[in-house]
C-alpha positions in Angstrom: 75.3 128.6 73.2 75.2 125.0 72.2 74.0 122.6 74.8 75.7 119.2 75.2 73.2 116.4 75.7 74.1 114.0 78.4 72.6 110.5 77.8 70.4 109.2 80.6 71.6 105.9 82.2 69.0 103.2 82.5 68.6 101.3 85.7 70.3 98.3 84.1 73.4 100.5 83.3 73.5 101.7 86.8 73.4 98.2 88.1 76.3 97.2 85.9 78.6 100.2 86.6 79.7 99.2 90.1 80.9 95.9 88.7 82.7 97.5 85.8 85.0 99.7 88.0 86.7 96.9 89.9 87.2 95.0 86.6 88.8 98.0 84.9 91.0 98.5 88.0 92.2 94.9 88.0 93.0 95.1 84.3 94.9 98.4 84.8 96.9 96.9 87.7 97.7 93.7 85.7 98.9 95.8 82.8 101.1 98.1 85.0 102.5 95.2 86.9 103.6 93.6 83.6 105.1 96.9 82.5 107.0 97.4 85.7 108.3 93.9 85.7 109.7 94.5 82.2 111.5 97.6 83.6 112.9 95.7 86.6 113.9 92.6 84.6 112.3 90.0 86.9 108.8 88.7 87.6 107.0 87.8 90.9 104.9 84.7 90.5 103.2 84.8 93.9 101.3 87.7 95.4 102.8 88.3 98.8 100.8 89.3 101.9 100.3 93.0 102.6 101.2 94.0 106.1 99.8 97.4 107.1 101.7 99.7 109.6 100.9 103.3 110.5 103.8 105.6 110.6 104.9 107.7 113.6 105.5 111.4 113.6 109.1 112.5 114.3 110.7 116.0 114.5 113.7 116.3 112.2 115.3 119.7 111.3 112.3 121.5 112.9 109.9 119.7 110.5 107.7 116.7 111.2 108.4 113.6 109.2 106.7 110.2 109.2 108.8 107.2 110.1 108.6 103.5 110.6 111.6 101.7 112.0 113.6 99.8 109.3 114.0 96.8 111.6 110.2 96.2 111.3 110.3 96.6 107.5 113.3 94.3 107.1 111.7 91.6 109.2 108.4 91.8 107.3 110.2 91.6 104.0 112.3 88.8 105.4 109.3 86.5 105.6 108.2 87.6 102.1 105.6 90.2 103.2 105.1 93.6 101.7 105.1 96.4 104.3 102.4 99.0 103.5 103.2 102.2 105.3 100.2 104.3 106.1 101.0 108.0 106.7 99.6 109.3 110.1 98.6 112.6 108.5 95.3 114.3 109.2 93.6 113.5 105.9 94.6 109.8 105.7 91.5 108.5 107.5 89.1 109.4 104.7 91.3 107.4 102.3 92.1 104.5 104.6 90.2 101.9 102.6 92.5 102.6 99.7 95.3 100.8 101.5 93.3 97.5 101.6 93.5 94.5 101.3 95.2 93.9 104.6 96.7 90.4 105.3 98.4 91.5 108.6 98.5 94.4 111.0 101.6 95.6 112.8 101.1 98.2 115.5 104.4 99.3 117.1 105.7 102.2 119.1 104.0 105.6 119.7 102.6 108.0 122.2 100.1 107.4 124.9 96.6 106.8 123.5 94.2 109.8 123.7 91.1 109.9 125.9 88.8 110.8 123.0 89.8 107.8 120.9 89.7 105.4 123.8 86.1 106.6 124.6 85.1 106.4 120.9 86.0 102.8 120.8 84.5 101.9 124.2 87.9 101.5 126.0 88.8 102.4 129.5 90.9 105.5 130.1 94.0 105.0 132.4 95.1 107.4 135.0 97.0 110.4 133.7 100.1 112.3 134.8 100.1 116.0 135.2 102.4 118.9 135.9 106.1 118.0 136.3 105.4 114.3 136.3 103.8 114.6 132.8 106.9 116.6 131.6 109.1 113.7 132.6 107.6 111.6 129.8 106.6 114.5 127.5 107.4 112.7 124.3 105.0 109.8 125.3 102.2 111.7 127.1 101.6 114.1 124.2 98.7 112.6 122.1 98.8 111.9 118.4 95.1 111.9 117.4 95.7 111.1 113.8 97.7 108.0 114.6 95.2 106.9 117.2 92.3 107.2 114.8 94.0 105.2 112.1 95.3 102.4 114.3 92.2 102.0 116.3 90.1 101.7 113.1 92.5 99.2 111.6 92.7 97.1 114.8 88.9 97.0 115.2 88.6 95.9 111.5 91.4 93.3 111.9 89.9 91.8 115.0 86.5 91.6 113.3 88.0 89.9 110.2 90.3 87.6 112.1 93.4 89.2 110.4 96.7 88.5 112.1 97.8 91.2 114.6 101.2 91.8 116.1 101.1 94.6 118.7 104.4 95.8 120.2 104.8 98.2 123.1 101.9 100.7 122.5 100.4 98.2 120.1 100.1 95.6 122.9 98.4 98.1 125.1 96.0 99.1 122.3 95.2 95.5 121.6 94.4 94.9 125.3 92.0 97.8 125.7 90.3 96.9 122.4 89.5 93.5 123.9 88.1 95.2 127.1 91.3 95.3 129.2 92.6 98.1 131.3 96.0 100.0 131.5 98.4 101.1 134.2 98.5 104.9 133.7 102.1 105.2 134.9 104.2 102.3 136.2 106.3 104.4 138.6 103.3 105.9 140.2 101.1 102.9 140.4 103.5 99.9 140.6 106.8 101.3 142.0 110.5 101.6 141.1 111.6 98.0 141.6 112.1 97.6 137.8 113.1 100.5 135.5 110.8 100.3 132.5 111.7 103.6 130.8 114.9 105.6 130.8 115.2 109.2 129.5 116.0 109.2 125.8 119.3 111.1 126.5 120.5 108.3 128.8 123.5 106.4 127.3 121.9 103.2 128.4 118.5 104.0 126.7 118.9 101.2 124.1 121.1 98.8 126.1 119.0 98.7 129.2 117.5 95.3 130.0 115.3 93.8 132.7 114.3 90.2 133.3 111.0 88.6 132.4 109.7 85.2 133.3 108.0 83.3 130.5 105.2 80.8 130.9 106.0 77.3 129.5 103.9 76.1 126.6 103.1 79.6 125.3 104.1 80.9 121.8 106.7 83.1 123.5 108.3 80.0 125.1 108.3 78.3 121.7 109.9 81.2 119.9 112.7 81.5 122.5 113.1 77.8 123.2 116.8 77.9 122.3 117.4 81.0 124.4 115.7 80.1 127.6 117.7 78.6 130.4 116.4 76.6 133.3 115.1 79.8 134.9 112.7 80.4 132.0 113.9 84.1 132.0 114.9 86.5 129.3 116.4 89.9 129.5 114.4 92.4 127.5 114.5 96.1 126.5 112.0 98.5 127.9 110.7 101.8 126.5 107.3 102.3 128.2 105.9 104.1 131.2 102.4 102.6 130.9 101.5 98.9 130.8 98.7 96.3 130.8 96.7 96.2 134.1 93.8 93.8 133.6 93.9 91.5 130.6 91.2 91.8 127.9 88.6 89.2 127.1 90.0 85.9 125.8 93.6 87.0 126.2 96.2 84.9 128.1 99.4 86.2 129.7 102.7 84.6 128.8 105.4 86.8 130.4 105.8 89.0 133.5 108.5 91.3 134.9 109.5 90.8 138.5 107.3 93.7 139.6 104.3 92.0 138.2 104.0 94.1 135.0 102.7 92.0 132.1 105.2 91.8 129.2 103.4 89.5 126.8 100.0 87.9 126.0 98.2 86.2 123.2 94.8 84.9 122.0 94.8 81.1 122.6 93.3 80.4 119.2 96.9 81.0 118.1 97.7 78.9 115.1 99.9 80.5 112.4 99.5 77.7 110.0 95.7 78.5 109.9 96.3 82.3 109.9 95.4 82.8 113.6 97.7 85.2 115.3 96.8 87.9 117.9 99.9 88.7 120.0 100.9 91.6 122.2 104.5 92.1 123.5 105.5 95.0 125.7 109.1 94.8 124.7 110.7 95.3 121.2 112.1 92.1 119.7 113.1 94.0 116.5 115.6 95.9 118.6 117.1 92.8 120.2 118.0 90.7 117.2 121.6 90.4 118.3 120.4 89.2 121.8 118.3 86.2 121.0 117.5 84.1 117.9 113.9 84.0 119.2 113.4 87.7 118.3 113.3 86.9 114.6 111.1 83.9 115.3 108.3 86.3 116.5 108.2 87.8 113.0 108.5 84.5 111.2 105.5 83.1 113.1 103.6 86.4 112.3 104.6 86.0 108.7 103.3 82.4 108.4 100.0 83.6 109.8 99.8 86.4 107.3 100.5 84.1 104.4 97.9 81.6 105.6 95.3 84.3 106.2 95.9 85.7 102.7 95.4 82.3 101.2 92.1 81.8 103.0 90.8 85.0 101.4 91.5 83.8 97.8 
């Protein structure tokens, strides 16, 4: 049997190899971009910011599928960003770095966050429902460990890097606990029934239901909705949550509350989209209220400006 001799690498070769791989990767990408542009018949002169978003698991025809709402995708593409959808499947975590670079992080709807993941990241665990009470919100109280692991890792990374973050609904709650805040485990149990924050998904008014929020003047939310706010400083917003923010995390400032005292919006006061500074949490869903207020699109436009500015700072 003939033996194939494998040449030994010198230390100098080993030192060079790590630098060669990225170079080859960049050359390959440049070549493939040029080839695809020839197929498409147009060219892109500017590299747009990459906005990462983890999908959500959904049952369709007795099979799980991964979804991200198209409203989010349209709004991200509307400001020139590229939405990068990360599958919430079990094996994604070990390949998560392959989805980088990240110029913005969008964390939207999803289930209640799991105890194990909260503990892993040093976050407080809220009170939990059990028995019949838990069944009332079964689609929310069931944990999605894969989604939790991915989004917590990305949010910790984004916070450390100063990458723009827009957290909606569950995303705002995650952002708050990652900054040391706490959560209301169940609004009906801990706050009361004054305001309905979540209807059953089968209710005809599930998407049309609104409740008022009062917005603090001088905040980003007040600026985005400046043309929509009357003298009362109130908006009517949708509501799809049974949990909420209890104590605000470190360095975060509230900017909107429901009449029952539940926080509906907050931000980091270093906010400056033109410099790439954007850390915002909203409990409501502006992407599902685009016909209600012009300010809903302004939320994403400001996020987009921050993502563009952040990307430019990394070049």
